[in-house]
C-alpha positions in Angstrom: 26.8 13.5 -12.2 30.1 12.8 -10.1 31.6 11.4 -7.0 29.4 11.9 -4.1 30.4 14.8 -2.1 31.7 14.3 1.5 32.6 16.8 4.3 36.5 15.9 3.1 35.4 18.4 0.0 33.6 20.8 2.0 38.1 21.4 3.9 39.6 21.0 0.7 37.3 23.7 -1.1 37.8 25.8 1.9 41.6 25.5 1.3 41.0 26.0 -2.4 39.2 28.9 -2.6 36.1 27.1 -4.1 32.5 28.7 -2.7 29.7 25.9 -1.6 26.2 26.0 -2.7 23.3 24.3 -0.5 19.9 24.6 -0.9 17.2 22.9 0.8 14.8 20.3 -0.4 11.9 18.3 1.2 10.9 15.6 -0.9 12.2 13.6 -3.5 11.6 15.6 -6.9 12.8 18.8 -5.3 15.8 16.7 -4.1 16.2 15.0 -7.6 15.9 18.4 -9.6 18.4 20.0 -6.7 21.1 17.5 -7.6 21.0 17.3 -11.2 21.5 21.1 -11.0 24.7 20.0 -9.2 24.6 21.8 -5.9 27.0 20.3 -3.2 25.0 20.3 -0.6 21.1 19.1 1.0 19.8 20.6 3.9 16.6 19.0 4.8 16.0 21.8 7.5 13.5 22.2 10.2 12.2 25.2 8.1 10.4 22.5 6.5 7.6 23.3 9.3 7.2 26.9 8.1 7.2 26.4 4.1 5.9 22.4 3.9 3.9 21.8 7.3 2.1 25.3 7.8 3.4 25.7 11.3 4.7 29.2 12.4 7.5 28.5 13.5 10.2 25.3 13.4 9.8 24.5 16.8 7.1 22.5 16.8 8.8 19.9 13.7 9.4 16.3 15.4 11.8 14.0 14.6 9.5 12.0 13.8 8.8 14.0 10.4 12.0 15.2 9.4 13.3 11.3 9.2 10.2 10.8 7.2 11.1 14.3 4.6 15.0 13.0 4.6 14.4 9.8 3.8 12.3 11.1 1.0 14.9 14.0 0.2 17.8 10.5 0.3 15.6 8.6 -2.7 16.7 11.5 -5.0 20.3 12.1 -4.4 23.1 10.8 -5.8 25.9 13.3 -5.6 25.5 15.8 -3.0 25.8 15.8 0.6 22.1 15.2 2.7 22.1 16.9 5.9 19.4 16.2 7.6 18.5 19.2 10.7 17.9 18.2 14.0 14.6 19.7 15.3 14.3 21.3 18.8 14.6 19.1 21.9 16.0 16.5 19.4 19.7 17.0 21.3 19.2 19.8 23.7 17.8 17.2 26.5 21.0 14.6 27.1 23.5 13.9 25.4 23.3 10.2 25.2 19.5 11.3 23.1 21.4 13.8 21.2 23.5 10.8 19.8 21.1 8.3 19.4 19.0 10.9 17.5 21.6 12.3 15.0 22.2 8.4 14.7 19.0 8.2 13.3 19.5 10.2 10.3 22.2 8.3 9.4 21.2 5.0 9.8 17.3 5.0 9.1 16.9 8.2 6.5 20.1 7.9 4.4 21.4 11.1 5.7 25.3 11.7 5.1 25.2 14.2 8.4 23.4 15.8 10.6 22.9 19.7 11.2 22.4 21.6 15.0 21.9 25.1 17.0 23.9 27.0 18.8 27.7 27.6 20.0 29.5 27.0 23.2 26.5 25.8 25.0 26.1 22.7 22.8 30.2 22.0 21.8 30.2 18.8 23.8 26.8 17.8 22.4 29.1 18.6 19.1 32.3 17.0 20.3 29.8 13.5 21.3 27.8 13.4 18.1 31.2 13.7 15.9 33.2 11.7 17.6 30.6 9.1 17.3 31.4 9.0 13.9 28.6 11.1 12.8 29.0 14.9 10.4 27.9 17.5 12.2 27.2 20.9 10.9 27.1 23.9 13.4 24.6 26.6 13.0 24.9 30.0 14.3 24.1 33.7 14.5 20.2 34.3 14.0 19.0 30.3 15.5 15.5 30.2 14.7 15.3 27.3 17.6 16.3 29.8 20.0 14.0 32.5 18.5 12.0 33.6 21.8 15.3 33.7 23.4 16.6 35.8 21.0 13.7 38.3 21.1 12.5 37.5 17.6 13.9 37.6 14.3 17.0 39.8 13.9 20.7 39.9 12.7 22.5 38.9 15.2 26.5 40.1 16.3 25.8 44.3 15.5 27.6 45.3 18.4 31.2 44.3 19.2 30.4 42.1 22.1 27.7 40.2 20.2 30.5 39.8 17.5 32.7 38.5 19.6 30.5 35.7 21.1 29.8 35.3 18.2 33.5 34.5 16.8 34.1 32.6 20.5 30.7 30.1 19.2 32.5 29.1 15.9 35.9 28.6 17.6 34.4 26.8 19.9 32.3 24.7 17.7 35.6 23.9 15.2 37.0 22.8 18.2 34.4 20.3 18.9 34.7 18.4 15.5 31.8 20.5 12.9 33.2 20.2 9.6 31.5 23.7 8.7 29.4 26.3 9.6 26.1 28.0 8.8 26.2 32.0 10.0 22.6 33.1 9.8 21.5 36.7 9.2 25.3 37.8 10.9 26.9 41.3 9.5 29.0 40.9 6.5 32.3 42.0 8.5 31.6 39.8 11.5 31.0 36.8 9.2 34.7 37.6 6.8 36.4 37.9 10.2 34.7 34.6 11.5 35.4 32.7 8.1 39.3 33.6 8.3 39.2 32.4 12.0 38.3 29.0 11.7 39.6 26.3 9.5 36.1 25.0 8.8 34.3 26.3 5.6 31.5 28.7 6.8 28.2 28.6 5.0 26.0 31.9 4.7 22.9 33.0 4.9 22.2 36.3 5.0 26.1 36.5 6.2 27.7 38.5 3.2 29.8 37.1 -0.3 33.2 36.3 2.0 31.8 33.1 3.8 33.3 29.5 1.7 29.7 29.4 1.0 26.0 30.5 0.5 22.6 28.8 1.5 19.2 29.4 0.5 15.6 28.1 1.4 14.9 26.3 -2.1 11.3 27.9 -1.3 12.0 31.2 -1.2 15.2 30.9 -4.3 11.6 29.9 -6.3 9.2 31.9 -5.2 7.1 29.3 -4.0 6.5 30.5 -0.2 4.2 33.4 -0.4 4.4 36.4 2.2 7.4 37.9 4.0 10.4 37.8 2.0 13.9 38.0 4.0 15.8 41.0 2.7 18.9 38.3 2.4 16.5 36.2 -0.5 16.7 36.5 -3.6 14.1 35.1 -5.9 15.6 33.7 -9.1 11.9 32.3 -10.2 8.7 33.4 -9.4 6.7 30.1 -9.2 3.8 30.8 -7.0 2.2 33.2 -10.2 3.4 30.5 -13.0 1.5 27.7 -10.6 -1.3 30.0 -10.2 -1.6 30.9 -13.0 -1.8 27.3 -13.9 -4.6 26.3 -11.4 -7.2 29.1 -12.8 -6.3 28.3 -16.2 -7.5 24.7 -15.5 -10.7 25.6 -13.8 -11.8 27.7 -16.7 -10.9 25.0 -19.0 -13.1 22.4 -17.3 -15.8 24.6 -16.8 -16.1 25.9 -20.2 -15.4 21.6 -21.1 -12.1 22.9 -22.8 -10.6 20.2 -20.6 -10.0 17.4 -21.5 -10.3 17.6 -25.9 -10.7 14.6 -27.5 -6.0 14.6 -27.5 -6.5 13.5 -23.8 -9.2 10.8 -24.4 -8.9 7.3 -24.9 -11.5 5.3 -27.5 -12.8 2.0 -28.3 -12.2 0.0 -32.0 -15.2 0.7 -34.0 -16.1 -3.2 -33.9 -15.6 -3.5 -29.9 -18.3 0.2 -29.5 -20.9 -1.3 -32.1 -20.7 -4.5 -29.9 -21.1 -3.0 -26.9 -23.6 -1.1 -27.8 -25.9 -4.0 -29.2 -25.9 -4.6 -25.6 
C-alpha cells in the first residue's frame, strides 16, 4: 500500500501539480476499500448525518457520532490520510473548546487531521488548532453547516463581490495555517483563481478541474444514496439497483424454498444421525 500519506505530501503534490484524490467513508469496510483503491485521503464527513444517520442536514450530527465513525474508519486504513469533520457547534462556541474537540479526533479516534467550515471568521480558531499541533483542512464556498445563513444549498461566488470574499477567505485560512482548503460549489473560474493565489492545495467538489484535487461523497459516486444528485456528482456505479435486486432475489428464493439449497446446509454423519433418531 505504500507509506502513510501526510500533510507534507499534500503540499508537495501541489508543487508537483499531481492531483490529490479524496473520498468520504463512515465505516470500517468502506474505509478499507477506499484505502485499498489508493485514494490519498479519507474524509469522515459530517455528511454521514444525511447518508448514514438519516438526518435532513448535517446540523444534528454530534461529536460523539463523529468520533464513533472516525474510529471505525481509522481501523480500516493503512495508507490514506484520515480527516475528521468537526460538526456544528464543536468549534464555534469558543476557541478552547474548538482546540479540545479537534484534539479528540487525533487523541481518541485515530484521525491525522480535522476539517472545519468557514473563512475569515474562523481564522483565529484555525490558528489556535494548528498551533496546537493539529493539522487543519479548511472548507469554503457552500458550507452545509451554514445552510440557513446562506439561504439554501446554492453555488457561492457567482457575483464579483462574493468571489472576492471567497478569495479573501482562502488567503486568511492559508495564513492561519491550514494545510488544504475544500472549495465546494464555487464557479470554476473563481476556484482556478483561488488555487493559483494560495500556497496550500485546494480540493474541489463542484469547483471545476483546476483545483489541486477532487473529493466526492462515496455514496454518491457509487450510487448508494438515492434521491437528488447534485450536478457536480458523477456516478461511477449504480449500486442501489444492484442491492435492491439482490434483496428481492433473496426474498423470492426464501418464499419459493429455493434458498437455502443443499449446498448451504450442514449434515450429520450417518451413524450419528441413526443414533440420534433412535431417541
